[in-house]
N, C-alpha and C positions, 0 to 999 in steps of 0.2 A: 375101087374105093368101097370101104365097108358101108353097108346100108344101116347098120345099128350104132355106128360111132357117133358121139355127141355132135350136134350142129349148133351154130351160134343161136340160130332162132329159138332153139329149145332151152339154152342156158343164159341167155343175155339178160333176161328179167328176173333171174333167179335169186340175185345176191343184193342185200342192202348196202353193203360197204364197197361194192365193186362195180364200176361202170365199164361196160364193154362195147367198143365199136371197131368194126372192121371195114377197110375200104376195099375197092375193087382189086387192089394188088395184093390182097391177102394179109395186109399189115393190120394187126390186131392191137389197138390201144386200150390198154388196161389201166384205169384211173381209180385209185383207192381214195375213199372219201367218207366223210360222215355228214349226211344231209347237205351234200353238195359242196362242203367246205373241207379243209384239211381233216385228214383221218385222225380221230382219237381212238387209239387202240383199245379194243374191248373184246369180250368173249365172242361176239358176233363176228368181228373181223377174223379173229383166231380161228374159228370154226369155218367161216366161209371160205377162206384162203385154202385151207386144207383140201376142200372139194373143188374149188373153182380152178386151181392149177391142174387138177386131173382132167376136168372138162377141156381146158385149153390144150393140155398135152395130147389128148385123144381126138381131137377135131382135125381131119386132115386138110381142112381148107385154111388153116392158120399157117402163114408162110414166115412171119417174122412177128415177135411180140415186143411191144414198147410198154414198159411199166413206168407209171408216173403217179404223182399225187395231186390232189385238188388244192386250191388256195395257195398260201405262201409257204407251207411246210409239207414235207413228205410225210412225216409222222412224228410229231413233237410233244404228244401227251397221251396219257394212259388213263382209263377208268378202272381203277382197282376194284371199285364196288361191283362191278359186273361180274367178277370172277368168284366162284365159290370153290375153294380148294382146302377143305377141312378134313376129308377122309380119304383112305386109299382108293375108294371108288371114284371120288372126284378126279384124283390125280391119274387114275387109269385112263379116263376119257381124255384128259389133257395131254398125256404122254402119247396116246395113240394119234391124236389129231396133230400134236406138235411135230411128230415124225412125218406124218403125211405132208404137212405144210411144206417143208424144205424139200423132202425127197421128191414130191410131185413138182415142185418148182424145177428142180434139176431134171425132172423127167420130161419136161417140154422138149419136143424133138426138133425144134427150129431155134435159130438165134433169138436170144433175149437182150433187149437194150434197156438200161434204166436211165430215166430222165429224171434226176432227183432235183425237184423244184424248189426245195428249201430244207430246213433242219430236219435230220433223221436221227432222233435220240433215242426212239422206241423201235426195236426190232429192225435196227440198221443193217443186219445181216441180209434182209430180203433184197434190197437193191444192190448190195455189194456182191452178191452171188451171180449177178448177171454177167453176160459175156463182155459187154461194153458198158461202162459206168460214165455217164456225163452228169455234171452237177453244176448248179448255179453258184455263182460266187457269194450267195447268201447262205449257203449250205454249210452245216457242220454235222459230224457223224459222232455219235456217242452210244454207249450202253448205260443209259441213266438208270433203268429199273432194277438191274440185276445186282452185282456186287455192291455198288454204292448204296443200295437199299437193303443189303443183308441177304440177297438172294444168290444162290449158286448160278453163274452164267453157263447153264448147261443145255440149253434148248437149241443147240446149233450155232448160236452166236459166237461160241468159243472156237468152234471149227472154221467158221466163215472168216473171223478176223485174224486168227493165227495163220490162216492161209493167205489172206490178203496182204497182211503187214509183215508176215514172218513172226516166228515164235517170240522173240524178244520184245519187239514193238507191240505185237498183239497182246502179250500178257500185261504190259505196262498200260495199254489202252483200256483193257477190261478191268484192271485192279484199281486203277485211279479214277475212273469216270472221266477220262480225258475227253475234251471237246476237240475233235480234229477238224480243222477247217478244210474246205474243198481243196484248197491248194496245198495244205499240208498232206492230205490224202493222196493227192496227185503226186507230190514228191516222193511219197513212200510207195507208190505204185498200185494204190488201191482204186484211184480214179483215173480216167483216161483224158478227159477234157473238162475244163472249167470255163464256163460261159456266163454271159448276163442272164438274168432270169427270163427274159422274154425270148432267149435264143435257145434255151435248153431243149425244149420239146421240138421245135422246128428242126433242129440239128439232128436230134434222135430219129425223126420222121425221114429226114434226108437220107441218113445212114440206112434206115430200114428199107426205104424203097430201092435204094441201090442193091441191097441184098436180095430183095424180093425178086429181082430179075433172074437170079441163078435158078438152075434146075433144082426141082423139088429134092431129089435124092442128095444133091450137093449140100443143100441147106440142112437136111436132116442128119446126114452122116458127118458133116463138119461139126454140128453141135454135139453128136455122140462122141467123137474123138476129143473134142476140147473139154468135155465135162467128165470124162471117164475117171480121172484121178479124184476129182472132187466128190463125185458120187460115192466112190469107194470109201473115202474119208468120212462123209456124212453117214453112210450106211453103218460103218464100224463105231462111230462116236456118239451119234445123237441120242440113240436109246440109252446108252451108258451115262451120258451127261444129265438127261432128263430124270433118270432113276435117282441120281445123287441130288439133283435140284429138289425132287420131291421128298427124299428122305431128310434133307436139311430143314425144308419148310415145315414138314410134320413135326419136327422136334422144337419148333420155336414156340 
């Protein structure tokens, strides 16, 4: 085991928007939040996730990852005032970290389970890219900030949702700002189980602990083979999408 790879003790307190807790079975619970309540997407969350997912991916003691949100929503609000995207230099940083965010999420070497605790209308691609997606019956998925707000949906959300729903449904979802309920998402194949709000996290942890009993290399290599196609798609498309998102924004 590498002596210089990240260890939880070194990065657990590093992030303002991400709470990290790991139990003795090696199940890492990742909770997104703003001051302990539901996450309000801002530049801090954007930047932190780009690096936190890399820490998680490189920590050999993580055996299964459970991703959830605090409060009653996974992420249902955005603080546009926190972003400064007026110049090519501003966009250069955003494009760099936007690519890292999703590529590092997919680079996690063990299974990832999303426990979607409520509405996910902002960066809903993050939970939907998990290997297993559990959602509360209060959840809906949407891409509210992009095309409905006049922004190109090019930061990987286009790849994730076209992959999850299929090209036809995915384009409708992105172009109309559709609110897709958890049950509709399940019927479409994007969600695996719909549960009462108080059952989502316990079910995710139950599944995670069952997986954590498997051999380490079984966990790692299963994740590798299951994400290979999606990694390729994201690698090919996210930079292209972000470039067009930036070009359109700079012309506004």
